[in-house]
Structures are given as C-alpha cells and as structure tokens.
C-alpha distance (Angstrom), angle and dihedral (degrees) to the residues before:
residue distance angle dihedral
M1 . . .
V2 3.79 . .
V3 3.89 110.4 .
I4 3.76 120.2 177.3
V5 3.82 129.6 -158.3
P6 3.83 98.4 -139.5
T7 3.81 124.3 -139.5
N8 3.82 86.5 -150.9
K9 3.80 94.5 76.4
S10 3.82 93.8 -174.5
V11 3.80 91.3 86.2
E12 3.77 94.2 57.2
S13 3.83 88.3 74.6
L14 3.75 94.2 55.3
E15 3.80 116.5 117.4
G16 3.74 124.5 -146.9
L17 3.81 125.7 -0.9
H18 3.83 119.4 -28.0
L19 3.76 122.6 -179.8
Y20 3.85 123.8 -161.2
H21 3.77 103.0 -164.4
G22 3.84 144.7 149.9
A23 3.76 123.7 -125.4
I24 3.74 95.2 -134.1
S25 3.80 96.3 39.8
N26 3.76 113.1 110.7
C27 3.81 89.8 -156.9
S28 3.86 88.8 55.9
M29 3.72 89.9 49.2
R30 3.79 95.2 60.6
V31 3.85 91.4 51.0
R32 3.79 93.2 47.4
M33 3.84 87.9 51.4
T34 3.76 93.4 49.8
L35 3.79 93.2 50.0
I36 3.82 91.0 50.8
E37 3.82 92.9 45.8
K38 3.77 87.8 52.8
G39 3.80 92.2 48.4
L40 3.78 89.7 -128.0
D41 3.80 125.9 160.7
W42 3.82 111.9 -124.4
T43 3.74 137.9 168.4
S44 3.75 116.5 -124.9
H45 3.80 122.2 -134.6
H46 3.80 104.2 -178.6
I47 3.76 117.1 -156.1
D48 3.87 113.3 -162.0
L49 3.81 102.6 -142.5
K50 3.81 92.0 -171.6
K51 3.77 87.4 59.5
K52 3.80 90.6 46.7
E53 3.82 89.4 -125.2
N54 3.87 87.1 154.7
I55 3.80 92.3 66.1
T56 3.79 97.3 82.6
D57 3.79 134.5 108.6
D58 3.77 87.9 -119.3
Y59 3.75 95.5 55.7
F60 3.80 96.6 41.1
G61 3.79 84.1 51.2
I62 3.84 87.8 62.6
N63 3.77 99.7 37.2
P64 3.80 112.8 22.8
N65 3.79 93.0 -155.8
G66 3.80 91.6 53.2
L67 3.81 89.8 -127.5
V68 3.75 134.1 134.1
P69 2.91 137.6 -94.0
T70 3.82 111.6 49.8
L71 3.71 118.8 168.3
I72 3.84 121.0 -156.8
D73 3.88 115.0 -163.1
N74 3.77 109.6 -172.0
G75 3.73 92.8 -34.2
V76 3.82 98.2 -40.1
V77 3.70 116.5 118.2
H78 3.79 122.1 -137.1
I79 3.83 126.8 -176.4
E80 3.86 136.9 -178.4
S81 3.76 112.0 62.9
N82 3.81 100.5 -126.1
D83 3.74 90.2 47.6
I84 3.73 90.2 50.0
I85 3.86 94.5 52.5
D86 3.81 89.5 48.0
Y87 3.80 89.5 51.2
L88 3.81 93.2 48.6
D89 3.83 90.7 50.7
E90 3.80 91.6 50.4
T91 3.76 97.2 42.6
Y92 3.86 96.8 40.9
P93 3.83 100.3 31.9
E94 3.78 100.5 175.7
P95 2.91 119.1 114.8
S96 3.78 93.5 22.1
L97 3.78 119.7 -135.6
R98 3.77 93.3 -176.6
A99 3.68 123.8 114.1
A100 3.82 126.3 -130.1
D101 3.86 86.3 -117.8
N102 3.80 96.3 53.6
D103 3.83 93.2 172.1
E104 3.87 93.0 58.8
M105 3.76 91.6 43.9
M106 3.82 90.8 52.0
E107 3.83 89.2 51.0
W108 3.76 88.6 60.3
L109 3.78 90.5 51.1
H110 3.82 91.9 47.8
L111 3.80 91.4 48.8
A112 3.77 91.6 52.7
A113 3.82 90.2 50.6
A114 3.85 93.7 44.8
I115 3.82 95.2 55.6
H116 3.77 96.7 45.4
V117 3.76 100.4 93.3
P118 3.84 100.9 27.1
A119 3.86 95.0 44.9
C120 3.76 119.1 5.2
K121 3.71 100.5 47.1
P122 3.82 95.8 45.1
Y123 3.71 92.5 48.1
V124 3.77 95.4 47.6
Y125 3.80 94.7 42.5
A126 3.87 92.8 45.5
T127 3.74 95.3 50.6
K128 3.76 104.2 35.1
I129 3.80 123.4 -14.5
A130 3.89 110.0 52.7
A131 3.81 95.5 70.8
K132 3.76 92.5 46.9
I133 3.78 98.9 51.3
K134 3.87 97.7 35.3
K135 3.76 108.6 157.3
T136 3.78 123.8 -128.8
A137 3.87 116.2 -125.3
E138 3.78 88.1 -100.3
E139 3.84 92.4 49.6
Q140 3.78 91.9 48.1
D141 3.84 91.9 50.3
K142 3.81 88.2 50.0
Y143 3.76 92.0 50.0
D144 3.76 93.8 47.5
T145 3.82 90.9 51.0
L146 3.77 94.1 49.8
Q147 3.80 100.9 37.7
K148 3.85 113.1 85.7
N149 3.89 96.9 166.4
E150 3.73 105.3 103.1
E151 3.79 94.8 -158.9
L152 3.79 92.2 55.0
K153 3.76 92.4 43.5
K154 3.82 90.0 53.2
F155 3.78 91.9 48.3
H156 3.78 95.7 50.1
S157 3.83 92.7 44.8
K158 3.79 87.0 65.3
H159 3.82 91.6 69.3
A160 3.79 99.7 28.6
G161 3.75 119.6 125.6
G162 3.82 94.7 12.7
N163 3.81 93.8 -52.4
A164 3.75 117.9 150.1
F165 3.83 129.3 -138.9
S166 3.80 112.3 -101.3
T167 3.69 123.7 -108.5
S168 3.84 89.8 -113.1
D169 3.85 91.2 53.0
F170 3.77 91.9 51.0
D171 3.88 94.1 43.9
K172 3.71 90.1 48.8
A173 3.80 91.4 51.3
K174 3.75 91.7 46.4
A175 3.79 92.2 50.7
I176 3.78 92.8 50.9
L177 3.72 91.4 50.3
G178 3.69 92.5 47.0
A179 3.84 91.0 52.6
C180 3.78 92.9 48.1
F181 3.81 95.7 46.3
T182 3.80 89.2 47.9
K183 3.86 88.4 55.3
L184 3.80 88.6 49.2
E185 3.83 91.8 48.5
V186 3.74 91.7 53.6
T187 3.81 93.5 45.8
L188 3.79 92.0 52.4
E189 3.83 93.5 55.1
G190 3.85 103.5 122.1
R191 3.78 92.5 -2.4
D192 3.75 132.3 109.4
W193 3.81 92.9 -156.1
I194 3.78 135.3 17.3
M195 3.78 92.6 -95.6
G196 3.74 96.0 39.5
D197 3.87 124.2 -99.5
Q198 3.80 93.3 -6.2
F199 3.79 124.4 85.8
T200 3.85 104.7 -134.9
L201 3.84 144.5 166.7
A202 3.84 86.6 -84.7
D203 3.83 89.4 69.1
I204 3.81 92.6 44.4
S205 3.76 90.6 50.7
W206 3.83 94.9 50.9
I207 3.82 105.8 37.6
P208 3.78 93.2 71.5
L209 3.80 89.9 53.2
F210 3.78 89.8 51.7
F211 3.87 91.8 47.1
V212 3.77 94.3 49.6
I213 3.77 99.5 38.9
D214 3.83 89.8 45.5
G215 3.85 88.6 52.2
C216 3.79 88.8 52.9
G217 3.81 91.4 59.6
F218 3.74 102.4 -98.2
S219 3.84 107.1 154.3
F220 3.81 114.3 -120.8
E221 3.79 92.2 175.8
P222 3.87 90.2 108.6
Y223 3.84 90.2 53.6
P224 3.86 109.4 68.4
N225 3.84 92.3 160.9
I226 3.77 92.9 54.4
R227 3.86 90.4 47.0
R228 3.78 90.6 51.5
W229 3.84 90.7 47.2
A230 3.73 93.6 48.6
A231 3.76 92.8 48.6
A232 3.79 89.6 57.9
F233 3.86 89.0 66.4
D234 3.81 91.2 69.7
G235 3.73 87.5 80.2
K236 3.83 95.7 53.4
D237 3.68 121.6 94.0
S238 3.80 91.9 -151.4
Y239 3.79 89.5 60.8
Q240 3.74 94.5 44.5
Q241 3.83 94.0 47.7
G242 3.73 99.9 28.9
V243 3.84 98.9 44.9
L244 3.88 115.7 9.6
Q245 3.76 96.2 39.6
W246 3.79 88.9 57.4
C247 3.74 98.6 34.1
P248 3.86 112.3 15.5
D249 3.86 93.7 -177.9
F250 3.75 123.3 6.8
S251 3.81 91.2 -166.2
K252 3.93 87.0 68.5
V253 3.80 93.7 49.7
C-alpha cells in the first residue's frame, strides 16, 4: 500500500472516496472498475491528460509523481493503481475480488505494475499518444521543475521537444508485452478468468492493458484465449461504466 502525505493539504479534509483519474489512463480504468464492482460511492475528479491538467502545483501536491489515478479515502492519499485496487478490496471486502490463491493473484498485479514504465508507456506513447500530448516549452519546463521521479523524467525526456522514441525502445517494449501476453494466453487455457472460475483483481488489473494496447495496434490474433477472455467483459457493468463510458474506443483517441 502506497500512502502519501500530500503537500496540498486541501485534500486531507475530503470526506469519503475521491478519485483523481484520467479517461484514457489504463491505470485509472482499473480503479474505476474496482469501485464499480464494489458498489462504492465515489466523487470523480477528472484530469484531462491531453490538456496536461496534471502538470500543476496543485496536482503534484496531491500526487508527487503527477500521475493518475490518485485515491483519497477520508483524507488519506493513495497512489499506484494496483496498490489502490488491493487496498480497496481489503478495506471494503464485500463483494470480495480476492482469489483463493492470493499469492498468485498478487503476482499478476505486480507484473502489471512492473511493465508499466518499461513497456506499456513506451508502446502507447510511441504509437499514439506522444504527438497528441506534446508539451510546449513552457509546459516542459514546468514538468521538469515539478517532477522529482528520475525514472519518469528519463521516460518523458525521450519524447520531449518533438523527439521520437528509438527503435530499440519500441522493440524492447513490444518484446516485453509479447512475453507477458503469451504468459496470460497460456494461463487462460481452459479458464474463464485469470485465476480460474472466479473473477478477481487480476482480471481488473489486466483488461485495461489489453484495451489500451489493442487500441494502439498490437495484434492479438495469435492469442485466442485472451480474445475470448476480453470479450467476456462486454457483459460486465464495471467494464462498460469504468472503461467504455470514459473511453469508448482507444484507437480513436
């Protein structure tokens, strides 16, 4: 669980659940889905990433990485989406989204988190997003001043000022994604959900990755089990309301 003491003290007085999130953010999608699956009431604070609404002193004062999502639960600030959904399931246990084999389920959450910066972000930015959220020189200076996370600064420097990601960066990202989705394909053989018959946080963690990466043109033709698994989400309210309502078609973003 990642809990932050914010420098923007205004959020510490918030009562109930408040979510700062982005429509097109796959990390935000999984938290929205979890809140809906839990039937929890929450207040939405939408951050338009294409308008760079996250690059402000106020928002960095809430989330020191300037990322979405951020969950506020009665004034306590939580960041990192996979930690947030784990926290929500522990804190609001009904209905449970936890697998009988909790260790294996958590491995899937940890894997999704581990590939975010080295694979997901480069692939999404290189194929679709970088050109659409290009920063002005002033915005870049503001970001560089606010951002203290060196990994994120290094990542964003690769597309700053109209620069493009290198072929090696893209190929590395694609290879990591291919290996992970191959693991998921094998796991789903003979299973309805990642952990078997039960729908869990593992599924919530991975369906936004599929949705976004598929929307960026990654071919899932070699992955029939993943395509079958993904199609099953069409019948889930949490997917309709937590993903499609906010981002009907990522390929058109």
